[in-house]
C-alpha positions as CSV (number, residue, x, y, z in Angstrom):
1,M,-48.6,-167.7,26.3
2,R,-47.1,-164.3,26.0
3,S,-44.0,-163.0,24.2
4,D,-41.2,-165.4,24.8
5,G,-43.4,-167.3,27.0
6,R,-42.1,-170.8,26.4
7,R,-38.5,-169.6,26.8
8,W,-39.6,-168.0,30.3
9,L,-41.2,-171.0,31.5
10,D,-38.3,-173.2,30.6
11,L,-35.9,-170.8,32.5
12,Q,-38.2,-170.8,35.6
13,Q,-38.4,-174.6,35.6
14,S,-34.7,-175.1,35.3
15,A,-34.0,-172.3,38.0
16,A,-36.4,-174.3,40.3
17,A,-34.7,-177.5,39.6
18,R,-31.2,-176.1,40.2
19,H,-32.5,-174.7,43.5
20,M,-33.9,-177.9,44.6
21,E,-30.9,-180.0,43.6
22,G,-27.9,-177.7,44.1
23,S,-28.7,-175.2,47.0
24,K,-27.2,-175.9,50.4
25,P,-28.3,-174.3,53.7
26,G,-26.5,-170.9,54.1
27,D,-26.0,-170.3,50.4
28,L,-25.9,-166.5,49.8
29,R,-27.4,-166.9,46.2
30,L,-27.2,-169.4,43.5
31,G,-24.6,-168.7,41.0
32,E,-22.6,-166.6,43.3
33,R,-19.3,-167.3,45.1
34,I,-20.0,-167.6,48.8
35,M,-18.0,-165.6,51.4
36,H,-17.2,-167.3,54.7
37,A,-16.4,-166.0,58.1
38,S,-12.6,-166.7,57.7
39,Q,-12.3,-164.4,54.8
40,V,-13.4,-161.3,56.7
41,M,-12.7,-162.0,60.4
42,T,-10.2,-160.0,62.3
43,R,-7.4,-162.6,63.2
44,S,-5.6,-160.6,66.0
45,V,-8.1,-161.1,68.7
46,V,-8.1,-159.2,72.1
47,T,-9.0,-161.6,74.8
48,V,-9.5,-161.2,78.6
49,P,-7.9,-164.0,81.1
50,A,-10.6,-165.8,83.0
51,D,-8.9,-165.0,86.3
52,A,-8.8,-161.3,85.4
53,T,-10.8,-158.6,87.6
54,V,-13.6,-156.6,86.2
55,Y,-11.3,-153.5,86.4
56,A,-8.7,-155.3,84.2
57,A,-11.3,-156.3,81.8
58,A,-12.7,-152.7,81.7
59,D,-9.1,-151.4,81.0
60,I,-8.7,-154.0,78.2
61,L,-11.9,-153.1,76.6
62,L,-11.2,-149.4,76.9
63,G,-7.5,-149.5,75.8
64,S,-8.6,-151.7,72.7
65,R,-11.6,-149.5,71.9
66,I,-13.9,-152.5,71.5
67,S,-17.1,-153.3,73.3
68,A,-16.7,-157.0,74.1
69,A,-13.9,-159.6,74.2
70,P,-13.6,-163.4,74.6
71,V,-12.6,-164.7,78.0
72,I,-9.9,-167.3,77.8
73,D,-8.8,-169.9,80.3
74,A,-5.3,-171.0,80.9
75,D,-5.5,-173.6,78.2
76,G,-6.5,-171.0,75.6
77,R,-10.1,-172.2,75.4
78,M,-12.8,-169.7,75.4
79,V,-15.0,-169.9,78.4
80,G,-17.3,-166.9,77.9
81,I,-17.5,-163.3,76.6
82,V,-17.3,-160.0,78.7
83,S,-19.0,-156.9,77.3
84,E,-19.6,-153.4,78.2
85,A,-23.0,-154.3,79.2
86,D,-21.6,-156.8,81.6
87,L,-19.7,-154.1,83.5
88,M,-22.3,-151.2,83.3
89,N,-24.3,-151.9,86.4
90,R,-21.8,-151.4,89.2
91,P,-22.1,-150.3,92.8
92,E,-18.7,-148.3,92.3
93,T,-20.5,-146.0,89.8
94,G,-24.0,-146.0,91.4
95,T,-25.5,-147.7,88.4
96,V,-26.9,-150.9,89.9
97,P,-30.8,-150.9,89.2
98,T,-33.0,-150.7,92.1
99,R,-36.3,-152.8,92.5
100,T,-39.5,-151.7,93.8
101,W,-40.7,-153.6,96.8
102,L,-43.3,-155.3,94.6
103,Q,-40.5,-156.4,92.2
104,R,-38.5,-157.7,95.1
105,L,-41.6,-159.6,96.3
106,L,-42.2,-161.2,92.8
107,T,-38.6,-161.9,92.2
108,S,-37.1,-165.3,93.4
109,D,-34.3,-165.3,95.9
110,A,-32.1,-167.3,93.4
111,R,-32.7,-164.5,90.8
112,L,-31.9,-161.7,93.4
113,A,-28.8,-163.7,94.4
114,R,-27.6,-164.2,90.7
115,D,-28.1,-160.5,90.1
116,Y,-26.2,-159.5,93.1
117,V,-23.3,-161.7,92.2
118,R,-23.2,-160.1,88.4
119,S,-23.2,-156.6,89.8
120,H,-21.0,-156.9,92.8
121,S,-18.4,-159.5,92.0
122,H,-14.8,-158.3,91.2
123,H,-14.1,-161.3,89.1
124,V,-14.7,-161.5,85.3
125,A,-15.7,-165.2,85.5
126,D,-18.6,-164.2,87.7
127,V,-20.1,-161.5,85.3
128,M,-19.3,-162.8,81.9
129,T,-21.7,-164.2,79.6
130,R,-21.2,-168.1,79.4
131,K,-23.6,-168.9,76.7
132,V,-21.8,-167.5,73.7
133,V,-23.0,-167.6,70.1
134,T,-20.1,-168.5,67.8
135,A,-19.2,-169.3,64.3
136,E,-16.7,-171.5,62.5
137,E,-14.1,-170.4,59.8
138,R,-16.3,-172.0,57.1
139,T,-19.6,-170.5,58.3
140,P,-21.1,-168.5,55.3
141,L,-21.5,-164.8,56.1
142,H,-25.2,-165.3,55.3
143,D,-25.4,-167.2,58.5
144,V,-23.2,-165.0,60.5
145,A,-25.4,-162.0,59.6
146,L,-28.4,-164.1,60.6
147,L,-27.0,-165.0,63.9
148,M,-26.2,-161.4,64.5
149,Q,-29.6,-160.2,63.7
150,R,-31.3,-163.1,65.7
151,H,-29.3,-162.4,69.0
152,G,-28.7,-158.6,68.7
153,L,-25.0,-159.1,68.5
154,K,-22.2,-156.6,67.2
155,R,-19.5,-159.2,67.0
156,L,-19.1,-163.0,66.8
157,P,-16.1,-165.2,67.9
158,V,-14.9,-167.5,65.3
159,M,-13.8,-170.9,66.6
160,R,-11.5,-173.8,65.7
161,D,-11.3,-176.9,67.9
162,G,-12.6,-174.9,71.0
163,K,-10.2,-171.8,70.7
164,V,-10.8,-168.5,69.1
165,V,-9.2,-167.8,65.9
166,G,-10.9,-164.6,64.9
167,I,-13.7,-162.1,65.4
168,V,-16.4,-161.1,63.0
169,S,-17.9,-157.7,63.7
170,R,-20.5,-155.7,61.8
171,A,-17.8,-153.6,60.4
172,N,-16.0,-156.8,59.1
173,L,-19.4,-157.5,57.2
174,L,-19.4,-154.0,55.6
175,Q,-15.6,-154.6,54.6
176,G,-16.8,-157.8,53.0
177,L,-19.5,-155.9,51.0
178,L,-17.0,-153.3,49.7
179,A,-14.6,-156.3,48.6
180,R,-17.5,-157.6,46.4
181,E,-18.4,-154.1,44.9
182,P,-19.1,-154.7,41.2
183,F,-16.9,-153.1,38.8
184,P,-17.6,-152.7,34.9
185,A,-16.3,-155.4,32.9
186,D,-13.1,-154.8,30.9
187,A,-14.8,-156.2,27.8
188,P,-18.5,-155.1,27.6
189,L,-21.1,-158.0,27.1
190,G,-23.2,-158.0,24.1
191,D,-26.8,-157.0,24.2
192,D,-27.9,-160.7,23.6
193,R,-25.7,-162.0,26.5
194,I,-27.1,-159.4,28.7
195,R,-30.6,-160.3,27.8
196,D,-30.1,-164.0,28.4
197,K,-28.6,-163.2,31.9
198,V,-31.5,-160.9,32.8
199,Y,-34.0,-163.8,31.7
200,K,-32.1,-166.3,34.0
201,E,-32.0,-163.9,36.9
202,L,-35.6,-162.8,36.9
203,A,-36.7,-166.6,36.3
204,R,-35.5,-167.2,39.9
205,H,-38.0,-165.0,41.5
206,S,-41.8,-165.7,41.7
207,W,-42.6,-161.8,41.9
208,A,-41.0,-161.4,38.4
209,A,-43.0,-164.3,36.8
210,D,-45.2,-161.9,34.7
211,I,-42.4,-159.9,33.1
212,T,-43.5,-160.4,29.4
213,N,-40.6,-158.9,27.5
214,I,-37.0,-157.7,27.9
215,V,-35.3,-155.3,25.4
216,V,-31.5,-154.6,25.5
217,D,-29.9,-151.7,23.7
218,S,-26.3,-150.9,24.3
219,G,-26.6,-152.1,27.8
220,T,-29.9,-150.4,28.5
221,V,-32.6,-152.8,29.6
222,S,-36.2,-152.0,29.0
223,L,-38.8,-154.2,30.8
224,W,-42.4,-154.9,30.1
225,G,-45.0,-156.7,32.0
226,H,-46.7,-156.6,35.3
227,V,-46.4,-157.3,38.9
228,N,-48.7,-157.4,42.0
229,S,-47.1,-154.6,44.0
230,A,-44.8,-151.6,44.1
231,P,-42.2,-153.4,46.2
232,A,-42.2,-156.3,43.5
233,K,-41.6,-153.6,40.8
234,E,-38.7,-152.2,42.7
235,A,-37.4,-155.7,43.3
236,V,-37.4,-156.4,39.4
237,R,-35.4,-153.1,38.8
238,I,-32.8,-154.0,41.4
239,A,-32.7,-157.6,40.2
240,V,-31.7,-156.3,36.6
241,E,-29.4,-153.8,38.0
242,C,-27.4,-156.5,39.7
243,V,-26.8,-158.4,36.4
244,S,-23.3,-157.7,35.0
245,G,-23.2,-155.6,31.9
246,V,-26.4,-153.7,32.6
247,R,-25.9,-150.0,32.3
248,R,-29.3,-148.7,32.8
249,V,-32.9,-150.0,33.6
250,V,-36.0,-148.6,32.1
251,N,-38.8,-150.1,34.2
252,N,-42.0,-149.9,32.2
253,V,-43.5,-152.7,34.5
254,V,-47.2,-152.0,35.6
255,V,-48.4,-152.6,39.2
256,M,-51.7,-154.3,38.9
257,P,-53.9,-155.5,41.7
258,R,-53.9,-159.4,42.2
259,E,-57.4,-159.8,41.5
260,I,-57.0,-158.0,38.0
261,N,-53.7,-160.0,37.3
262,D,-55.5,-163.4,38.0
263,G,-58.1,-162.5,35.3
264,L,-55.6,-161.8,32.6
């Protein structure tokens, strides 16, 4: 085993055990506090009444400078969401897409009728999107971000008992990021403590399994070992930079092809 090999192996095994036993779906990262939708959502939600016209909806979106808003029925429950995209293709502005004769021939009458309703109706209830992707107050931001990416969304309603209690937008996610910006600790950590934390962090990642030594001097971390790819080398550097107390990283890790690595 290489330098500090036994300690390295023990740390990797203990990290794996913690991951299997303690991790839950949606955890941002082991050892970190998880942020939830309720911590970053905008609580003052602009809504559109279900009986509103498309013109009223457009006025609400423009007046509030937002791209979409939940549609609420008389009981305060969300029944859909209306967005700029739902109001773009209108005969009033000459923006209804035209189909070629072949497209009309290949499109069912039911589809043609649905498209006509969505583009020509004056009622929000006819043009809104009914299948809405939502989150709950305790939904981890990790899951919120995944939902936004998967469905191509800019904002996500946050629900409680069928009612909208907030909105999480992409901007809100950035605000959450700024709230977690790391600041230097008031009392600097000792080099030994930093070294232990770096070992534990790297032990969590398979691409860092061949880091053979870590030396810390006045907060500067020097790394030795080898990895299988340039992205892995960058990931090692970033993982160490994220450890509290680290001031600088000297990355002496060598990128080696996997076939050479396996022969060592």
